[in-house]
Backbone as numpy.savetxt, mean C-alpha at the origin, in Angstrom:
# Nx Ny Nz CAx CAy CAz Cx Cy Cz
6.59 -6.57 -11.78 5.74 -5.38 -11.78 6.63 -4.14 -11.78
6.30 -3.18 -12.62 7.03 -1.91 -12.63 6.04 -0.77 -12.78
6.17 0.21 -11.89 5.34 1.41 -11.92 6.25 2.58 -12.22
5.90 3.33 -13.27 6.75 4.42 -13.71 6.01 5.76 -13.65
6.47 6.64 -12.79 5.97 8.02 -12.73 4.44 8.07 -12.70
3.84 7.38 -11.75 2.39 7.26 -11.66 1.76 8.52 -11.07
0.74 9.03 -11.75 -0.01 10.20 -11.28 -1.49 9.88 -11.31
-2.16 10.04 -10.17 -3.61 9.87 -10.08 -4.18 11.08 -9.37
-5.12 11.77 -10.02 -5.73 12.96 -9.44 -7.24 12.82 -9.41
-7.85 13.56 -8.48 -9.30 13.61 -8.37 -9.74 15.06 -8.37
-10.78 15.35 -9.11 -11.30 16.71 -9.19 -12.49 16.87 -8.27
-12.39 17.84 -7.37 -13.48 18.10 -6.44 -14.60 18.86 -7.10
-15.81 18.73 -6.55 -16.97 19.43 -7.09 -17.19 20.74 -6.35
-17.56 21.76 -7.11 -17.91 23.04 -6.52 -19.41 23.23 -6.57
-19.95 23.90 -5.58 -21.38 24.17 -5.57 -21.75 25.24 -6.58
-23.03 25.61 -6.57 -23.53 26.59 -7.53 -23.81 27.93 -6.87
-23.31 28.13 -5.65 -23.60 29.36 -4.92 -22.91 30.56 -5.54
-23.34 31.73 -5.10 -22.74 32.97 -5.58 -21.27 33.02 -5.20
-20.48 33.56 -6.08 -19.06 33.68 -5.82 -18.24 32.52 -6.34
-18.89 31.40 -6.73 -18.16 30.24 -7.23 -18.19 30.15 -8.75
-19.00 31.01 -9.38 -19.11 30.97 -10.84 -17.76 31.32 -11.46
-17.32 30.50 -12.39 -16.07 30.74 -13.09 -14.84 30.21 -12.39
-14.99 29.74 -11.15 -13.83 29.19 -10.44 -13.57 27.75 -10.86
-12.32 27.39 -10.90 -11.94 26.04 -11.27 -12.11 25.09 -10.09
-12.53 23.86 -10.39 -12.64 22.86 -9.34 -11.24 22.49 -8.84
-11.13 22.21 -7.55 -9.84 21.84 -6.96 -9.42 20.46 -7.42
-8.15 20.30 -7.71 -7.60 19.01 -8.13 -6.73 18.45 -7.02
-7.08 17.28 -6.51 -6.31 16.62 -5.46 -5.33 15.65 -6.10
-4.05 15.89 -5.90 -3.01 15.02 -6.49 -2.73 13.89 -5.50
-3.56 12.85 -5.56 -3.48 11.76 -4.59 -2.19 10.95 -4.74
-1.82 10.68 -5.98 -0.55 10.01 -6.28 0.17 10.92 -7.27
1.38 11.34 -6.92 2.00 12.45 -7.64 3.44 12.13 -8.06
3.57 11.08 -8.88 4.89 10.74 -9.39 5.55 9.59 -8.66
4.82 8.48 -8.51 5.35 7.31 -7.81 5.96 6.33 -8.80
7.16 5.87 -8.50 7.82 4.83 -9.29 8.24 3.70 -8.35
7.86 2.48 -8.71 8.16 1.30 -7.89 8.45 0.12 -8.80
9.12 -0.88 -8.26 9.26 -2.15 -8.98 9.20 -3.28 -7.96
8.67 -4.41 -8.39 8.62 -5.61 -7.54 9.19 -6.77 -8.33
10.05 -7.53 -7.67 10.61 -8.73 -8.29 9.78 -9.95 -7.89
9.88 -11.00 -8.65 9.14 -12.22 -8.38 9.47 -12.75 -6.98
8.42 -13.05 -6.19 8.60 -13.61 -4.86 8.93 -12.61 -3.78
8.95 -11.31 -4.11 9.32 -10.28 -3.15 8.10 -9.78 -2.38
8.33 -9.32 -1.14 7.30 -8.63 -0.36 7.73 -7.18 -0.20
6.94 -6.26 -0.76 7.21 -4.83 -0.64 6.11 -4.20 0.19
6.48 -3.47 1.23 5.52 -2.75 2.05 5.47 -1.30 1.60
4.28 -0.82 1.28 4.05 0.58 0.91 3.42 1.24 2.14
4.19 2.08 2.82 3.80 2.55 4.15 3.64 4.06 4.19
2.84 4.51 5.15 2.63 5.94 5.36 1.35 6.19 6.14
1.15 7.45 6.53 -0.05 7.82 7.26 -1.29 7.72 6.38
-2.44 7.73 7.01 -3.70 7.79 6.27 -3.72 9.07 5.44
-4.16 8.93 4.19 -4.25 10.09 3.31 -3.00 10.37 2.50
-1.97 9.49 2.61 -0.73 9.76 1.88 -0.78 9.30 0.43
-1.82 8.53 0.06 -1.95 8.10 -1.33 -1.63 6.64 -1.58
-1.29 5.90 -0.53 -0.85 4.51 -0.74 -1.97 3.60 -1.24
-3.19 3.76 -0.73 -4.30 2.93 -1.20 -4.67 3.30 -2.63
-4.64 4.58 -2.96 -4.92 5.00 -4.34 -3.89 4.41 -5.30
-2.62 4.40 -4.87 -1.58 3.79 -5.71 -1.86 2.30 -5.91
-2.27 1.61 -4.84 -2.57 0.18 -4.93 -3.76 -0.06 -5.85
-4.79 0.78 -5.77 -5.96 0.63 -6.63 -5.60 0.88 -8.10
-4.70 1.82 -8.33 -4.25 2.06 -9.70 -3.46 0.86 -10.23
-2.63 0.28 -9.37 -1.86 -0.91 -9.76 -2.80 -2.06 -10.11
-3.95 -2.13 -9.46 -4.95 -3.16 -9.77 -5.82 -2.81 -10.97
-5.66 -1.61 -11.49 -6.51 -1.19 -12.60 -7.87 -0.69 -12.17
-8.03 -0.39 -10.88 -9.30 0.11 -10.37 -9.39 1.63 -10.43
-8.26 2.30 -10.58 -8.21 3.74 -10.82 -7.36 3.97 -12.06
-7.86 4.81 -12.95 -7.11 5.08 -14.18 -6.19 6.27 -13.96
-4.88 6.08 -14.03 -3.97 7.22 -13.85 -4.05 8.17 -15.04
-3.81 9.43 -14.78 -3.80 10.37 -15.92 -2.40 10.51 -16.50
-1.41 9.93 -15.82 -0.05 9.94 -16.36 0.72 8.79 -15.75
1.69 8.28 -16.49 2.53 7.21 -15.97 2.18 5.86 -16.57
3.02 4.88 -16.27 2.85 3.52 -16.80 2.85 2.51 -15.67
2.08 1.44 -15.86 2.11 0.29 -14.97 2.33 -0.94 -15.85
3.47 -1.59 -15.65 3.84 -2.73 -16.48 3.87 -4.00 -15.65
3.32 -5.06 -16.22 3.43 -6.37 -15.57 4.00 -7.34 -16.60
5.11 -7.97 -16.24 5.84 -8.83 -17.17 6.11 -8.08 -18.47
6.53 -6.80 -18.31 6.95 -5.91 -19.41 5.82 -5.50 -20.34
4.56 -5.74 -19.96 3.42 -5.34 -20.77 2.54 -4.38 -19.99
2.00 -3.33 -20.64 1.07 -2.44 -19.93 -0.15 -3.22 -19.46
-0.59 -2.96 -18.24 -1.71 -3.73 -17.70 -2.99 -3.47 -18.48
-3.10 -2.30 -19.12 -4.34 -1.96 -19.83 -4.46 -2.70 -21.15
-3.37 -3.33 -21.59 -3.42 -4.07 -22.86 -4.42 -5.21 -22.79
-4.46 -5.92 -21.67 -5.44 -7.00 -21.47 -5.73 -7.07 -19.97
-6.61 -6.18 -19.51 -6.87 -6.06 -18.08 -7.48 -7.33 -17.50
-8.28 -8.03 -18.27 -8.91 -9.26 -17.78 -7.87 -10.33 -17.47
-6.93 -10.52 -18.40 -5.87 -11.51 -18.18 -4.97 -11.09 -17.03
-4.71 -9.79 -16.92 -3.86 -9.26 -15.85 -4.48 -9.54 -14.49
-5.79 -9.34 -14.36 -6.44 -9.51 -13.07 -6.54 -10.98 -12.65
-6.35 -11.88 -13.59 -6.28 -13.27 -13.19 -4.92 -13.57 -12.55
-3.89 -12.83 -12.96 -2.55 -13.04 -12.42 -2.28 -12.23 -11.16
-2.97 -11.10 -11.03 -2.75 -10.19 -9.90 -4.09 -9.96 -9.21
-4.20 -10.37 -7.96 -5.44 -10.26 -7.21 -5.25 -9.34 -6.00
-6.37 -8.77 -5.54 -6.32 -7.83 -4.42 -7.06 -8.37 -3.21
-6.48 -8.16 -2.04 -7.13 -8.47 -0.77 -7.46 -7.13 -0.12
-8.75 -6.85 0.05 -9.18 -5.54 0.53 -9.10 -5.44 2.05
-9.12 -4.18 2.52 -8.93 -3.89 3.93 -10.06 -4.42 4.81
-11.29 -4.26 4.35 -12.45 -4.62 5.17 -13.08 -5.90 4.64
-12.84 -7.05 5.28 -13.39 -8.30 4.76 -14.91 -8.33 4.78
-15.53 -7.63 5.72 -16.99 -7.60 5.78 -17.55 -6.88 4.55
-16.93 -5.76 4.18 -17.38 -5.03 3.00 -17.03 -5.72 1.70
-15.97 -6.55 1.71 -15.54 -7.21 0.48 -16.39 -8.42 0.14
-17.13 -8.96 1.12 -17.95 -10.15 0.88 -19.42 -9.76 0.76
-20.10 -10.38 -0.19 -21.53 -10.16 -0.36 -22.27 -10.88 0.77
-23.03 -10.16 1.61 -23.70 -10.82 2.74 -24.76 -11.84 2.32
-25.18 -11.78 1.06 -26.21 -12.70 0.58 -25.62 -13.93 -0.11
-24.30 -14.00 -0.18 -23.66 -15.14 -0.82 -22.98 -16.02 0.23
-23.04 -17.32 0.02 -22.34 -18.25 0.90 -20.83 -18.15 0.64
-20.06 -18.74 1.54 -18.62 -18.79 1.36 -18.27 -19.43 0.02
-18.95 -20.51 -0.31 -18.67 -21.20 -1.57 -18.89 -20.26 -2.76
-20.03 -19.56 -2.77 -20.34 -18.66 -3.88 -19.32 -17.53 -3.98
-18.90 -17.01 -2.84 -17.94 -15.90 -2.84 -16.60 -16.32 -3.43
-16.14 -17.51 -3.06 -14.84 -17.98 -3.56 -14.94 -18.42 -5.02
-16.07 -18.99 -5.40 -16.24 -19.49 -6.77 -16.46 -18.37 -7.78
-16.77 -17.17 -7.31 -17.13 -16.08 -8.21 -16.02 -15.78 -9.23
-14.76 -15.75 -8.75 -13.65 -15.47 -9.66 -13.51 -16.53 -10.74
-13.72 -17.79 -10.37 -13.64 -18.88 -11.35 -14.68 -18.69 -12.45
-15.87 -18.26 -12.07 -16.94 -18.09 -13.04 -16.73 -16.87 -13.93
-16.25 -15.79 -13.32 -16.00 -14.58 -14.11 -14.93 -14.84 -15.17
-13.88 -15.56 -14.79 -12.76 -15.82 -15.72 -12.92 -17.13 -16.48
-14.04 -17.82 -16.24 -14.35 -19.06 -16.96 -13.18 -20.05 -16.88
-12.73 -20.28 -15.66 -11.60 -21.19 -15.45 -12.09 -22.63 -15.58
-11.44 -23.43 -16.42 -11.86 -24.82 -16.56 -11.49 -25.66 -15.34
-12.09 -26.81 -15.23 -11.79 -27.72 -14.13 -12.98 -27.88 -13.20
-12.80 -28.72 -12.20 -13.88 -28.99 -11.25 -13.96 -27.85 -10.23
-15.06 -27.11 -10.27 -15.20 -25.92 -9.43 -15.14 -26.25 -7.95
-15.82 -27.30 -7.54 -15.87 -27.65 -6.11 -14.47 -27.96 -5.58
-13.68 -28.67 -6.37 -12.32 -29.02 -5.96 -11.46 -27.76 -5.85
-11.61 -26.85 -6.80 -10.81 -25.62 -6.80 -11.17 -24.73 -5.60
-12.45 -24.63 -5.29 -12.88 -23.82 -4.15 -12.35 -24.44 -2.85
-12.47 -25.76 -2.73 -11.99 -26.44 -1.53 -10.49 -26.25 -1.36
-9.74 -26.33 -2.45 -8.29 -26.16 -2.39 -7.92 -24.75 -1.92
-8.63 -23.73 -2.46 -8.34 -22.35 -2.10 -8.65 -22.09 -0.62
-9.79 -22.59 -0.15 -10.15 -22.41 1.26 -9.16 -23.12 2.18
-8.74 -24.30 1.77 -7.76 -25.04 2.56 -6.43 -24.29 2.63
-6.00 -23.74 1.49 -4.76 -22.97 1.45 -4.83 -21.74 2.34
-6.04 -21.19 2.48 -6.23 -20.00 3.31 -6.45 -20.35 4.78
-6.37 -21.63 5.12 -6.48 -22.04 6.52 -7.88 -22.36 6.98
-8.84 -22.51 6.04 -10.22 -22.87 6.39 -10.37 -24.38 6.20
-10.09 -25.13 7.26 -10.09 -26.59 7.16 -11.00 -27.21 8.23
-11.75 -28.27 7.86 -11.94 -28.77 6.50 -12.79 -27.79 5.69
-12.45 -27.56 4.43 -13.12 -26.50 3.65 -14.61 -26.73 3.47
-15.01 -27.99 3.31 -16.43 -28.27 3.06 -17.33 -27.81 4.22
-16.75 -27.74 5.39 -17.53 -27.31 6.55 -18.03 -25.87 6.42
-17.31 -25.05 5.62 -17.64 -23.63 5.51 -18.42 -23.29 4.23
-18.63 -24.26 3.35 -19.24 -23.98 2.06 -20.56 -23.21 2.19
-21.41 -23.60 3.10 -22.76 -23.05 3.18 -22.90 -21.94 4.23
-21.77 -21.54 4.84 -21.82 -20.44 5.80 -21.95 -19.10 5.08
-22.60 -18.14 5.75 -22.67 -16.76 5.26 -21.66 -15.92 6.06
-21.25 -14.77 5.50 -20.24 -13.96 6.18 -20.56 -13.63 7.64
-21.83 -13.36 7.95 -22.17 -12.97 9.32 -22.01 -14.13 10.31
-21.85 -15.34 9.80 -21.66 -16.49 10.67 -20.19 -16.76 10.96
-19.30 -15.95 10.42 -17.87 -16.15 10.57 -17.26 -15.07 11.46
-16.11 -15.37 12.03 -15.35 -14.36 12.78 -14.64 -13.44 11.79
-14.09 -12.34 12.30 -13.36 -11.42 11.43 -12.18 -12.08 10.74
-11.44 -12.90 11.49 -10.30 -13.59 10.90 -10.73 -14.58 9.83
-11.84 -15.29 10.07 -12.34 -16.24 9.07 -12.81 -15.51 7.81
-13.45 -14.36 7.98 -13.88 -13.60 6.80 -12.67 -13.17 5.97
-11.59 -12.74 6.65 -10.40 -12.35 5.90 -9.79 -13.54 5.18
-9.85 -14.70 5.80 -9.35 -15.91 5.13 -10.18 -16.25 3.90
-11.48 -16.02 3.96 -12.34 -16.26 2.79 -11.97 -15.29 1.67
-11.72 -14.02 2.02 -11.29 -13.04 1.02 -9.97 -13.48 0.37
-9.04 -13.96 1.19 -7.76 -14.45 0.66 -7.98 -15.66 -0.23
-8.89 -16.56 0.18 -9.21 -17.73 -0.64 -9.79 -17.31 -1.99
-10.63 -16.26 -1.97 -11.19 -15.76 -3.22 -10.12 -15.26 -4.18
-9.01 -14.76 -3.64 -7.89 -14.35 -4.48 -7.07 -15.56 -4.93
-6.87 -16.52 -4.02 -6.02 -17.67 -4.32 -6.65 -18.62 -5.34
-7.98 -18.63 -5.43 -8.65 -19.62 -6.27 -8.25 -19.48 -7.74
-7.81 -18.29 -8.14 -7.37 -18.08 -9.53 -5.89 -18.38 -9.72
-5.23 -18.83 -8.66 -3.79 -19.14 -8.68 -2.98 -17.97 -9.23
-3.10 -16.80 -8.58 -2.39 -15.61 -9.07 -0.90 -15.69 -8.82
-0.16 -14.82 -9.51 1.28 -14.72 -9.30 1.61 -13.65 -8.26
0.66 -12.72 -8.05 0.92 -11.58 -7.17 -0.36 -11.21 -6.44
-0.20 -10.76 -5.19 -1.33 -10.27 -4.39 -1.02 -8.86 -3.92
-2.01 -7.98 -4.07 -1.94 -6.63 -3.50 -2.84 -6.65 -2.27
-2.27 -6.47 -1.09 -3.01 -6.55 0.17 -3.10 -5.16 0.79
-4.30 -4.60 0.82 -4.51 -3.26 1.35 -4.88 -3.33 2.83
-3.93 -2.98 3.69 -4.16 -3.03 5.15 -4.85 -4.35 5.54
-4.22 -5.50 5.26 -4.93 -6.77 5.39 -5.28 -7.17 6.82
-4.70 -6.51 7.83 -4.99 -6.91 9.22 -5.47 -5.74 10.08
-5.68 -4.57 9.49 -5.99 -3.39 10.30 -7.35 -3.48 10.98
-8.29 -4.25 10.41 -9.62 -4.36 10.99 -9.80 -5.61 11.85
-8.69 -6.28 12.16 -8.77 -7.53 12.90 -8.28 -7.36 14.34
-8.75 -8.23 15.21 -8.27 -8.24 16.59 -6.78 -8.56 16.61
-6.11 -8.06 17.63 -4.66 -8.27 17.75 -4.31 -9.75 17.75
-5.17 -10.58 18.35 -4.89 -12.01 18.45 -4.93 -12.70 17.10
-5.60 -12.09 16.12 -5.77 -12.72 14.80 -4.77 -12.18 13.79
-4.26 -10.97 14.04 -3.38 -10.34 13.06 -2.17 -11.19 12.73
-1.54 -11.72 13.76 -0.35 -12.56 13.55 -0.65 -13.77 12.71
-1.83 -14.37 12.90 -2.21 -15.55 12.13 -2.35 -15.22 10.64
-2.98 -14.08 10.33 -3.18 -13.71 8.92 -1.84 -13.35 8.27
-0.98 -12.63 8.99 0.34 -12.30 8.45 1.16 -13.57 8.22
1.10 -14.51 9.18 1.82 -15.77 9.02 1.29 -16.53 7.82
-0.03 -16.46 7.59 -0.63 -17.12 6.43 -0.08 -16.52 5.14
-0.04 -15.19 5.05 0.47 -14.55 3.83 1.93 -14.92 3.58
2.74 -14.96 4.64 4.14 -15.33 4.46 4.29 -16.80 4.06
3.43 -17.66 4.60 3.45 -19.07 4.23 3.06 -19.25 2.76
2.07 -18.48 2.30 1.66 -18.54 0.90 2.78 -18.06 -0.01
3.47 -17.03 0.43 4.61 -16.53 -0.33 5.67 -17.62 -0.48
5.92 -18.34 0.63 6.95 -19.38 0.60 6.52 -20.57 -0.25
5.27 -21.03 -0.06 4.80 -22.24 -0.75 4.48 -22.02 -2.22
3.90 -20.86 -2.52 3.41 -20.61 -3.88 4.29 -19.65 -4.67
5.31 -19.09 -4.04 6.18 -18.14 -4.73 5.49 -16.83 -5.06
4.49 -16.44 -4.25 3.73 -15.22 -4.52 4.58 -13.98 -4.32
4.34 -13.00 -5.18 4.84 -11.65 -4.97 3.74 -10.90 -4.22
4.11 -10.13 -3.19 3.10 -9.46 -2.38 3.44 -7.98 -2.20
2.47 -7.13 -2.49 2.55 -5.71 -2.17 1.60 -5.47 -1.01
2.14 -5.09 0.15 1.32 -4.84 1.34 1.25 -3.33 1.58
0.04 -2.81 1.60 -0.20 -1.41 1.92 -0.48 -1.33 3.42
0.25 -0.49 4.14 0.09 -0.44 5.59 0.47 0.94 6.14
-0.15 1.30 7.26 0.27 2.50 7.99 1.20 2.11 9.14
1.42 0.81 9.31 2.12 0.27 10.48 3.52 -0.22 10.08
4.53 0.54 10.46 5.90 0.14 10.13 6.34 -1.07 10.95
5.66 -1.34 12.06 5.94 -2.56 12.81 5.59 -3.79 12.00
4.48 -3.71 11.26 4.08 -4.80 10.37 5.11 -4.96 9.25
5.53 -3.82 8.68 6.54 -3.88 7.62 7.82 -4.54 8.12
8.20 -4.24 9.35 9.40 -4.83 9.94 9.30 -6.35 9.97
8.11 -6.88 10.23 7.93 -8.32 10.39 7.88 -9.07 9.06
7.39 -8.45 7.99 7.10 -9.23 6.79 7.81 -8.78 5.52
8.28 -7.55 5.45 8.71 -7.00 4.16 10.18 -7.25 3.85
10.48 -7.45 2.58 11.86 -7.46 2.09 12.34 -6.03 1.85
11.43 -5.21 1.29 11.74 -3.80 1.06 10.57 -2.96 1.56
10.88 -1.70 1.87 9.86 -0.77 2.36 9.93 0.51 1.53
8.75 0.98 1.09 8.63 2.28 0.43 7.74 3.15 1.30
8.25 4.30 1.73 7.51 5.20 2.61 6.95 6.34 1.78
5.61 6.52 1.85 4.94 7.56 1.08 4.53 8.72 1.97
4.59 9.92 1.39 4.06 11.11 2.07 3.47 12.02 1.02
2.20 12.36 1.18 1.50 13.31 0.33 1.68 13.01 -1.16
1.45 11.73 -1.51 1.44 11.35 -2.92 2.74 10.90 -3.50
3.82 10.97 -2.72 5.13 10.59 -3.26 5.85 9.62 -2.33
6.75 8.83 -2.92 7.65 8.00 -2.13 8.82 8.88 -1.71
9.05 8.97 -0.39 10.14 9.81 0.11 11.35 8.99 0.52
11.16 7.68 0.69 12.29 6.79 1.01 11.91 5.37 0.62
12.85 4.67 0.01 12.62 3.28 -0.37 13.93 2.53 -0.32
13.87 1.30 0.18 15.08 0.51 0.25 14.85 -0.80 0.98
15.90 -1.60 1.17 15.77 -2.84 1.94 15.18 -2.56 3.32
14.30 -3.44 3.77 13.56 -3.19 5.01 14.50 -2.89 6.19
15.56 -3.67 6.32 16.46 -3.46 7.46 17.14 -2.11 7.39
17.57 -1.70 6.19 18.23 -0.40 6.06 17.27 0.74 6.39
16.06 0.69 5.83 15.10 1.78 6.02 14.64 1.86 7.47
14.40 0.70 8.09 13.81 0.69 9.43 14.83 0.79 10.56
16.07 0.44 10.28 17.11 0.56 11.31 17.90 1.85 11.13
18.12 2.25 9.87 18.90 3.47 9.58 18.11 4.38 8.64
16.98 4.93 9.09 16.18 5.80 8.21 16.95 7.05 7.83
16.80 7.47 6.57 17.50 8.65 6.08 16.59 9.87 5.96
15.27 9.66 6.02 14.33 10.76 5.87 13.69 11.09 7.22
13.53 12.37 7.56 12.93 12.73 8.85 11.52 12.17 9.04
10.77 12.03 7.96 9.41 11.48 8.08 9.46 10.01 8.48
10.33 9.24 7.85 10.49 7.84 8.21 10.91 7.71 9.66
11.86 8.54 10.08 12.33 8.49 11.47 11.20 8.82 12.45
10.38 9.81 12.10 9.28 10.19 12.98 8.27 9.06 13.12
8.00 8.35 12.02 7.09 7.21 12.08 7.68 6.09 12.93
8.97 5.88 12.82 9.62 4.79 13.55 9.76 5.08 15.04
9.80 6.36 15.40 9.99 6.72 16.80 8.85 6.29 17.71
7.73 5.87 17.12 6.60 5.42 17.94 6.28 3.94 17.70
7.22 3.21 17.09 7.00 1.79 16.80 7.85 0.94 17.75
7.23 0.24 18.70 8.01 -0.56 19.66 8.86 -1.64 19.00
8.36 -2.23 17.89 9.08 -3.34 17.25 10.47 -2.96 16.78
10.66 -1.68 16.46 11.97 -1.26 15.95 12.69 -0.34 16.95
12.35 -0.51 18.23 13.06 0.22 19.26 12.50 1.58 19.58
11.34 1.92 18.97 10.71 3.21 19.26 9.81 3.08 20.48
8.74 3.83 20.45 7.81 3.81 21.57 7.81 5.10 22.35
8.59 6.07 21.87 8.61 7.36 22.54 7.40 8.20 22.15
7.41 9.45 22.58 6.30 10.34 22.26 6.36 10.74 20.80
5.20 10.86 20.14 5.18 11.31 18.75 5.80 12.70 18.62
6.60 12.89 17.58 7.23 14.19 17.39 6.61 14.94 16.21
5.72 14.30 15.47 5.05 14.97 14.36 3.83 15.72 14.86
3.62 16.90 14.35 2.47 17.69 14.71 1.57 17.87 13.49
0.26 17.91 13.75 -0.68 18.19 12.69 -0.91 17.00 11.76
-1.64 17.27 10.69 -1.99 16.27 9.70 -1.30 16.60 8.38
-1.18 15.61 7.47 -0.64 15.93 6.15 -1.46 17.03 5.48
-0.82 17.92 4.73 -1.55 19.01 4.08 -2.60 18.51 3.09
-3.51 19.39 2.75 -4.53 19.10 1.75 -3.86 18.80 0.41
-4.15 17.65 -0.23 -3.51 17.33 -1.51 -3.90 18.26 -2.65
-4.88 19.16 -2.43 -5.18 20.17 -3.44 -4.28 21.39 -3.28
-3.56 21.46 -2.16 -2.66 22.60 -1.92 -1.33 22.07 -1.39
-0.59 21.41 -2.26 0.69 20.82 -1.87 1.73 21.93 -1.70
2.46 21.94 -0.59 3.44 23.02 -0.34 4.56 23.02 -1.37
5.16 24.19 -1.55 6.34 24.29 -2.42 7.51 23.61 -1.72
8.54 23.32 -2.50 9.73 22.69 -1.94 9.47 21.26 -1.52
10.17 20.80 -0.49 9.91 19.48 0.06 8.52 19.52 0.68
7.65 18.63 0.26 6.26 18.68 0.74 6.12 18.31 2.21
7.18 17.81 2.83 7.13 17.48 4.24 7.58 18.66 5.12
8.13 19.71 4.53 8.78 20.74 5.35 7.85 21.43 6.36
6.53 21.61 6.13 5.71 22.26 7.15 5.62 21.47 8.46
5.90 20.16 8.42 5.82 19.33 9.63 7.18 18.77 10.03
8.21 19.12 9.30 9.52 18.49 9.49 10.19 18.95 10.78
10.57 18.03 11.68 11.26 18.42 12.91 12.60 19.11 12.66
13.24 18.77 11.54 14.54 19.40 11.23 14.34 20.88 10.93
13.24 21.21 10.24 12.93 22.62 9.95 12.43 23.32 11.21
11.51 22.67 11.94 10.91 23.29 13.13 11.94 23.59 14.22
12.96 22.75 14.32 13.97 22.94 15.37 15.01 24.00 15.03
14.99 24.49 13.77 15.99 25.45 13.34 17.24 24.81 12.78
17.31 23.49 12.81 18.51 22.80 12.34 18.72 23.00 10.84
17.64 22.98 10.06 17.77 23.19 8.61 18.37 24.55 8.30
17.96 25.57 9.07 18.51 26.92 8.87 19.99 26.95 9.23
20.36 26.29 10.33 21.77 26.27 10.74 22.63 25.55 9.72
22.05 24.53 9.05 22.81 23.79 8.04 22.81 24.48 6.68
22.04 25.54 6.54 22.01 26.30 5.29 21.14 25.69 4.20
20.18 24.84 4.57 19.34 24.20 3.56 17.87 24.62 3.67
17.56 25.57 4.55 16.16 25.94 4.77 15.52 26.45 3.48
16.22 27.28 2.72 15.67 27.81 1.48 15.35 26.73 0.47
16.20 25.72 0.42 15.96 24.60 -0.50 14.77 23.77 -0.01
14.71 23.54 1.31 13.61 22.74 1.86 12.26 23.38 1.56
12.19 24.70 1.64 10.91 25.39 1.49 10.63 25.86 0.08
11.63 25.80 -0.80 11.42 26.35 -2.14 11.77 25.48 -3.32
12.56 24.42 -3.10 13.01 23.59 -4.22 12.43 22.18 -4.10
11.71 21.77 -5.13 11.19 20.40 -5.17 12.36 19.44 -5.40
12.23 18.23 -4.90 13.32 17.27 -5.07 12.76 15.87 -5.26
13.55 15.04 -5.93 13.16 13.66 -6.15 14.05 12.71 -5.36
13.84 11.43 -5.59 14.63 10.41 -4.90 16.05 10.37 -5.44
17.01 10.20 -4.53 18.40 10.01 -4.91 18.96 8.83 -4.15
19.79 8.05 -4.81 20.35 6.86 -4.17 21.46 7.25 -3.21
21.34 6.78 -1.96 22.33 7.08 -0.93 23.09 5.86 -0.44
22.58 4.67 -0.78 23.22 3.40 -0.46 22.68 2.40 -1.46
23.31 1.24 -1.61 22.83 0.27 -2.59 21.34 -0.05 -2.39
20.52 0.31 -3.38 19.09 0.03 -3.34 18.30 0.92 -2.41
18.94 1.91 -1.78 18.30 2.77 -0.78 18.24 4.19 -1.33
17.01 4.66 -1.62 16.82 5.99 -2.19 16.04 6.88 -1.22
16.42 8.16 -1.21 15.82 9.11 -0.26 15.60 10.45 -0.96
14.53 11.15 -0.56 14.27 12.50 -1.06 14.40 13.47 0.11
15.63 13.87 0.42 15.86 14.81 1.53 17.20 15.51 1.32
17.20 16.84 1.53 18.44 17.60 1.36 19.46 17.31 2.44
19.03 16.78 3.57 19.98 16.42 4.64 21.03 15.44 4.15
20.59 14.47 3.32 21.50 13.42 2.91 22.63 13.94 2.04
22.39 15.06 1.35 23.46 15.65 0.52 24.61 16.13 1.40
24.30 16.47 2.65 25.33 16.93 3.58 25.91 15.80 4.42
25.42 14.58 4.20 25.86 13.45 5.00 25.29 13.45 6.41
24.19 14.19 6.60 23.59 14.32 7.93 22.50 13.26 8.13
22.32 12.87 9.37 21.23 11.95 9.74 20.02 12.77 10.18
18.80 12.27 9.97 17.60 13.01 10.39 17.47 13.09 11.90
């Protein structure tokens, strides 16, 4: 999978009241120049706060949002060339298993739906049973006639995963796959995904706001802020030696990676219809707020010059002027 300079925008609606005539509708740049690649069998975590654009990027990768600029290639072919064939190879696991399942369909019908849509040959009952078993629903026949409301949250998520596995995909895009589950179940679902990766050779893109989760499962981590990737690299490098102040701020409250202190970020990400000039993180950046950027002579660049990713270590790219000076965040 390769994503090149992906841009996805949404146009807001304006009312018809006085004073709005002739004004242009606001454009929210949800994904604003994202480039990523995934190798076969790799787990990449796309991380960031709510509203940073990571779910929109994942939906675009699935072909559920049409980008207005950029390319998405799978096996060196644009996904739009044959979207039906692409979706048989790449399946999505949604954040809310209750919303992803039709309450009027049995478990069997929900899992078999993909087989029917793609007209997959073979014995349907055997394929459904195999997918449910792979997702940890054993014995699978016991669950065939259950409805979603008769299952626990973890079981519903396993049914959603089975619905993806039934097509024998090569890649899974998992959007916050455990955020709606009890803590006791999260580990089971993550262990299941890692087991599927090992047994089936699946490539997995996990969208998450939790860097602790990324620490446990990812080979590489891409950190997004306000529509862009600000740091990407091997999971250990990014999570143990972060080069961007935003990544460091997120890690400072994650117990799994030695954090757990008080949050140092203030406020919320800016409105994507009014992206700040310069580094888009500078209004919340602790390096700017503390006066350190001014002392280092980079304040003008932080507030006025846009910047892209630059490689600072093998496979480790960062978008921050601090790194040009060899400084740590």
